[in-house]
C-alpha positions as CSV (number, residue, x, y, z in Angstrom):
1,M,-35.6,-4.7,-49.8
2,N,-34.4,-7.3,-47.6
3,L,-36.9,-8.4,-45.2
4,L,-34.0,-9.8,-42.7
5,A,-32.6,-6.2,-42.3
6,L,-36.0,-4.9,-42.0
7,A,-36.6,-7.1,-38.9
8,L,-33.3,-6.4,-37.1
9,S,-35.0,-3.8,-35.0
10,S,-38.8,-4.5,-35.1
11,V,-41.4,-2.3,-33.5
12,L,-45.4,-2.8,-32.9
13,P,-44.4,-6.2,-31.1
14,F,-48.1,-6.4,-29.8
15,I,-49.1,-7.3,-33.4
16,G,-47.4,-10.9,-33.5
17,I,-49.0,-11.5,-29.8
18,P,-52.3,-13.9,-29.7
19,H,-55.0,-11.8,-28.2
20,D,-58.2,-14.6,-27.7
21,P,-58.8,-16.7,-24.8
22,V,-59.1,-20.1,-27.0
23,T,-55.6,-19.3,-28.5
24,L,-54.1,-18.4,-25.3
25,A,-55.3,-21.4,-23.1
26,T,-53.5,-23.6,-25.6
27,A,-50.0,-21.6,-25.3
28,S,-50.7,-19.8,-29.3
29,A,-51.2,-22.9,-30.8
30,G,-54.0,-23.3,-33.1
31,S,-53.3,-21.2,-36.4
32,A,-54.8,-24.8,-37.7
33,S,-58.1,-24.8,-35.7
34,R,-61.3,-23.4,-37.4
35,A,-62.6,-22.6,-33.4
36,Q,-59.8,-20.1,-33.4
37,A,-60.3,-18.4,-37.3
38,V,-61.4,-15.3,-36.6
39,Y,-58.2,-14.2,-35.1
40,R,-55.8,-16.5,-36.2
41,N,-56.3,-17.7,-40.2
42,S,-58.6,-16.0,-42.2
43,A,-58.6,-19.1,-44.3
44,A,-59.8,-21.3,-42.2
45,V,-63.3,-19.3,-41.7
46,P,-65.2,-21.2,-44.4
47,F,-64.2,-24.4,-42.7
48,M,-65.8,-23.2,-39.0
49,D,-69.0,-24.9,-38.0
50,A,-71.0,-22.0,-37.6
51,E,-72.0,-19.7,-40.3
52,S,-70.9,-16.5,-38.4
53,L,-69.7,-15.2,-34.9
54,A,-69.5,-12.7,-33.1
55,S,-66.9,-12.6,-29.4
56,F,-65.5,-10.5,-26.9
57,S,-62.5,-10.6,-24.6
58,Y,-60.6,-9.1,-22.2
59,Q,-57.1,-9.3,-21.0
60,S,-55.2,-8.4,-18.1
61,W,-52.0,-8.8,-19.5
62,A,-48.9,-9.3,-17.7
63,P,-49.5,-8.1,-14.4
64,S,-46.2,-9.0,-12.7
65,E,-44.7,-6.0,-15.4
66,G,-47.4,-3.1,-14.5
67,A,-50.6,-4.8,-16.2
68,S,-52.4,-3.7,-19.1
69,D,-55.9,-4.1,-19.8
70,N,-56.3,-5.2,-23.4
71,Y,-59.9,-5.2,-25.1
72,I,-60.6,-7.6,-28.3
73,L,-63.6,-7.8,-30.5
74,G,-64.1,-9.9,-33.2
75,G,-66.6,-11.6,-36.0
76,A,-66.7,-13.3,-39.2
77,I,-69.9,-14.1,-41.8
78,K,-69.7,-17.1,-44.6
79,F,-71.5,-15.3,-47.4
80,S,-71.5,-19.1,-49.3
81,D,-69.6,-22.1,-48.8
82,W,-66.7,-20.6,-50.6
83,F,-66.3,-16.8,-49.5
84,S,-66.0,-15.7,-45.9
85,V,-65.1,-12.2,-44.3
86,N,-63.8,-11.9,-40.9
87,V,-62.6,-8.4,-38.6
88,S,-61.0,-8.0,-35.5
89,E,-60.1,-5.3,-33.1
90,F,-57.6,-5.1,-30.5
91,Y,-56.9,-1.9,-28.0
92,Q,-54.9,-2.0,-25.4
93,S,-54.7,0.6,-22.4
94,G,-51.3,0.4,-20.5
95,S,-49.9,1.5,-17.0
96,R,-50.7,5.6,-16.5
97,Y,-47.7,7.2,-15.7
98,D,-46.6,10.5,-14.1
99,L,-45.0,13.5,-16.3
100,Y,-42.4,16.2,-15.7
101,D,-41.4,19.2,-17.3
102,A,-37.4,20.2,-17.4
103,S,-37.6,21.6,-14.2
104,G,-39.0,18.2,-12.7
105,T,-42.4,19.9,-11.9
106,P,-45.2,17.5,-12.6
107,S,-47.0,18.7,-16.0
108,G,-49.5,15.7,-16.0
109,A,-49.9,11.9,-16.6
110,F,-50.1,10.0,-19.8
111,T,-51.7,6.4,-20.3
112,P,-49.7,4.4,-23.1
113,R,-52.1,2.8,-25.7
114,C,-51.9,0.4,-28.8
115,D,-54.5,-0.4,-31.6
116,L,-54.8,-3.0,-34.3
117,L,-57.6,-3.3,-36.9
118,T,-57.4,-6.4,-39.1
119,V,-59.9,-7.2,-42.2
120,G,-59.8,-10.7,-44.1
121,A,-61.2,-12.7,-46.6
122,A,-61.1,-16.4,-47.8
123,Y,-61.8,-18.3,-50.8
124,A,-62.1,-22.0,-50.4
125,F,-61.6,-24.5,-53.6
126,G,-63.8,-27.1,-53.1
127,E,-63.9,-28.9,-49.5
128,K,-60.3,-29.0,-48.4
129,L,-58.6,-25.9,-49.5
130,S,-58.5,-22.4,-48.8
131,V,-56.5,-19.2,-48.9
132,G,-57.1,-15.8,-47.1
133,L,-55.8,-12.6,-46.8
134,G,-56.0,-10.3,-43.6
135,V,-55.0,-6.2,-43.9
136,G,-54.3,-4.5,-40.6
137,Y,-53.7,-1.0,-39.6
138,A,-51.7,-0.7,-36.0
139,W,-50.5,2.3,-34.0
140,E,-49.0,2.9,-30.8
141,S,-48.2,5.8,-28.6
142,D,-46.2,5.1,-25.6
143,A,-45.4,8.5,-24.6
144,P,-46.9,12.3,-25.7
145,Q,-46.1,13.6,-29.4
146,M,-44.7,9.9,-30.2
147,K,-46.9,7.9,-32.3
148,L,-46.0,4.7,-34.4
149,S,-48.1,3.2,-37.0
150,A,-48.5,0.7,-39.9
151,L,-50.1,-1.2,-42.2
152,T,-49.7,-4.7,-42.3
153,A,-50.7,-7.6,-44.0
154,D,-51.2,-11.6,-43.7
155,L,-51.2,-14.4,-46.1
156,H,-52.8,-17.4,-45.0
157,L,-53.2,-21.1,-46.4
158,F,-55.5,-23.7,-45.0
159,Y,-55.7,-27.7,-46.1
160,L,-57.7,-30.5,-44.5
161,P,-55.8,-33.8,-46.1
162,A,-57.8,-36.0,-44.1
163,P,-61.7,-36.0,-41.7
164,S,-59.2,-35.3,-38.5
165,L,-56.2,-33.0,-39.5
166,D,-56.1,-29.9,-40.2
167,L,-52.9,-27.7,-41.5
168,A,-52.1,-24.5,-41.8
169,F,-49.3,-22.2,-43.3
170,S,-49.4,-18.3,-43.0
171,L,-46.8,-15.1,-43.4
172,L,-47.8,-12.7,-41.0
173,S,-47.2,-8.9,-40.4
174,L,-45.4,-8.3,-43.4
175,G,-45.3,-4.7,-44.1
176,P,-42.6,-1.9,-44.7
177,G,-41.5,-1.0,-41.3
178,I,-41.1,2.3,-40.1
179,K,-38.4,4.8,-40.8
180,A,-37.7,6.7,-37.6
181,A,-36.6,10.5,-36.6
182,D,-32.7,9.7,-37.0
183,G,-33.5,7.3,-40.5
184,S,-33.3,4.0,-38.8
185,L,-35.6,1.6,-40.3
186,H,-37.5,-0.4,-37.7
187,G,-39.1,-3.7,-39.3
188,L,-42.6,-5.4,-38.0
189,P,-42.5,-8.7,-36.2
190,S,-42.7,-10.5,-39.1
191,S,-42.9,-14.6,-39.1
192,A,-43.6,-17.7,-41.1
193,R,-46.0,-19.7,-39.2
194,L,-46.7,-23.7,-40.1
195,G,-49.6,-25.2,-38.1
196,A,-51.1,-28.6,-37.5
197,S,-54.5,-29.6,-35.8
198,Y,-55.4,-33.2,-35.0
199,G,-59.1,-34.5,-33.8
200,I,-59.3,-37.9,-31.8
201,P,-62.9,-38.4,-31.4
202,L,-63.8,-41.0,-28.1
203,G,-67.6,-41.3,-27.8
204,T,-69.0,-38.3,-26.4
205,V,-65.5,-36.9,-25.8
206,G,-63.2,-35.6,-28.0
207,V,-59.6,-34.4,-27.9
208,R,-57.7,-31.9,-29.9
209,L,-53.9,-32.0,-30.4
210,L,-52.6,-28.7,-31.6
211,A,-48.9,-27.5,-32.4
212,D,-47.7,-24.1,-34.2
213,A,-43.8,-23.4,-35.2
214,D,-43.1,-20.0,-36.3
215,W,-40.0,-18.2,-37.6
216,F,-39.6,-14.8,-37.0
217,F,-37.6,-12.9,-39.9
218,E,-35.5,-10.9,-37.2
219,S,-34.0,-14.8,-37.0
220,A,-36.1,-15.6,-33.6
221,F,-37.8,-19.3,-33.4
222,G,-40.8,-20.0,-31.6
223,I,-43.1,-23.1,-30.9
224,S,-46.4,-24.4,-29.4
225,A,-48.0,-27.1,-28.3
226,G,-51.4,-27.8,-26.9
227,A,-54.7,-29.8,-26.1
228,E,-58.2,-29.6,-25.8
229,L,-60.5,-32.1,-23.9
230,K,-64.0,-31.7,-25.2
231,V,-67.2,-33.5,-23.2
232,K,-70.3,-33.4,-25.0
233,D,-69.7,-30.3,-27.0
234,C,-70.1,-28.6,-23.9
235,V,-67.2,-28.6,-21.7
236,S,-63.8,-27.7,-22.6
237,L,-60.2,-28.3,-20.9
238,R,-57.1,-27.1,-22.3
239,G,-53.3,-26.9,-21.8
240,G,-50.3,-25.9,-23.5
241,Y,-46.7,-24.6,-23.4
242,H,-45.2,-22.1,-25.5
243,Y,-41.0,-21.9,-25.8
244,S,-39.4,-19.4,-27.8
245,D,-36.0,-17.5,-27.8
246,D,-35.4,-13.6,-28.0
247,P,-36.0,-11.7,-29.7
248,A,-39.5,-13.3,-30.6
249,P,-42.3,-10.8,-29.4
250,L,-43.9,-13.4,-27.0
251,P,-42.0,-14.9,-24.4
252,A,-42.1,-18.6,-23.2
253,F,-44.8,-19.3,-20.8
254,A,-47.5,-22.5,-19.4
255,S,-51.4,-22.4,-19.9
256,L,-54.7,-23.6,-18.8
257,G,-57.9,-23.0,-19.7
258,A,-61.8,-24.1,-19.7
259,G,-64.9,-23.1,-21.9
260,F,-68.3,-23.8,-21.1
261,Q,-70.5,-23.7,-24.5
262,F,-74.6,-23.7,-24.3
263,K,-76.4,-23.8,-27.3
264,S,-74.7,-20.6,-29.3
265,I,-73.2,-19.0,-26.3
266,C,-69.5,-19.8,-25.2
267,V,-67.6,-18.7,-22.2
268,D,-64.0,-18.9,-22.3
269,L,-61.2,-18.3,-20.0
270,A,-57.3,-18.7,-20.2
271,W,-54.3,-18.3,-17.2
272,L,-51.2,-17.8,-18.0
273,T,-48.1,-19.2,-15.6
274,A,-44.7,-20.2,-15.5
275,S,-43.5,-16.8,-17.3
276,K,-41.5,-14.2,-15.3
277,T,-43.4,-11.5,-17.5
278,L,-46.9,-12.7,-18.6
279,N,-47.2,-14.9,-14.9
280,N,-50.6,-14.6,-13.7
281,T,-51.9,-12.9,-17.0
282,I,-55.9,-13.8,-16.9
283,V,-58.2,-13.7,-20.4
284,V,-61.8,-14.1,-20.1
285,G,-64.3,-14.0,-23.5
286,I,-67.9,-14.9,-24.7
287,S,-68.9,-15.3,-28.0
288,L,-72.0,-16.1,-29.9
289,H,-72.1,-19.0,-32.7
290,F,-74.8,-18.8,-35.2
291,K,-75.7,-21.8,-37.5
């Protein structure tokens, strides 16, 4: 089956969009970041600093386009030095709208919804290389009596060629697509992603540079670049820019963000701007890290 043909008219675009505040604060760069492993790359979980973590995030997404409320839960645990499991749940509630019957009489109201549940596992081959697999179930309902659903799969590689350099490669949102009532086939927003993360220690201050490049099978391209400044492992400042062409699921935008860590508790914030669609999107999250 031709993957390019499958993706000519993709559905469920939300599965190709990052959801956590740390990733969005660096403009979607971070597939090679161990700090974002729960949502971005299962293969990075065996190398994260914590033995386990749990997180919750809230998004006020695209307020200029009729904001949706998005809720994200995530967790990961390392069962040994070589095996880990992670899980995440994304739920979106869109803007409620009125319904009318054929005569124009009000007949109620409807709230669009979508959901993505992903379970992942990873295996590490020593201290430098790991592989990961994520399996997800996504569904979307934009109108009464209308529901689209699909199974998806993500394949990940994570490699540490040097102490300060992390590299990642992923095949994302793979699946057979959805066949519509008229017989047309609609693919998922499948892509190949290459990511890099480079850390620069400067005494009590650390700088991390992040970059991701995505090629979508529907012949779209996206690139993200971001940076994080961390002071005494306590306060983080982040920023970045994402560029993409149509029909990539995530439009171009700039981002700023911050994070604060006290012992095992982290609080993170992201703000998206410089985008007609995503302007003033706010993402906040809290996570617990257990060592």
